[in-house]
N, C-alpha and C positions, 0 to 999 in steps of 0.2 A: 322905540324898541319893542318888538313883539315879545309875547310871553316865551316863545321858543328861543329867541335870541338871548333873552335875559337868563333863561334856565341854562342854556349852553355856555354862555359867557361866565357863569358862576359855578359851573359844574365842579371844577377842580377844588374850589373853596368849599363847596358843599360836601364833597367826598372826604375832605380833611377836617370837617367840623369847624370851619373858620368863618361861618356866616352868623349874623344875628338871628334871633328866633323868628323875626318877621320874614326875613328872606328865606329861611329854611321852610317855613310854612307855605310861602308862595310857591317855591319850587316843588315841594311835595304835592301840593294841590295841582299844580300844572302837570306834573308827571303822571298823576293818577288819571288824567284825562287825555294824555298825549303819548301815543305809542312810540313815536319817533324819539322823543326826549327820554322816555323810559328806557328805550333801547340804548341810547347814548350813555345813560347812567349805568346800565348793566355792563357795557363795554368798559367804562371807567372803573367799575368795581373789580371786574376780572383782571384788568391790567394792574391795578393797585395791589391786588392780592398776589399776582405773579411777581411783581417787583419785591414785595415784602418777603416772599418765600426765597427769592434769589439772594436777597441780602443776608439771609440766615445760613446759606450754604457756605462751606469752606473748602478750599482746595485740599486735595490729598497731600499728606506731608512730603512725599517724594517729589511731587510737582512743585511745591513751595520751595523745597531745597534746590531744585534745578533752576528755578527762576532766580532765586537769590544768588546762586553761584554765577549765573550768566550776568546778572546786574553788577556784581562785584568785579567780574572780569572786564566788563565794559568800562566801569569806573576807573579801574587801575590803568587803563590805556589812555585816559584823558587827563 
């Protein structure tokens, strides 16, 4: 397995701090010298931040009420 393959295969775990210190050091060192893998890392960070922001958002109360009413209507017919 090449350094790029290893870095990319472990990127998800790296982003979530789920790797041992040795693997983290290897990936950091590799990304410091590989623009392609550093770009992949950047994309992963941006995506992770977008998902985290989306999970914090809540629907407006009127929309929530409409959805719940529709669900109740569907449930009552089944």
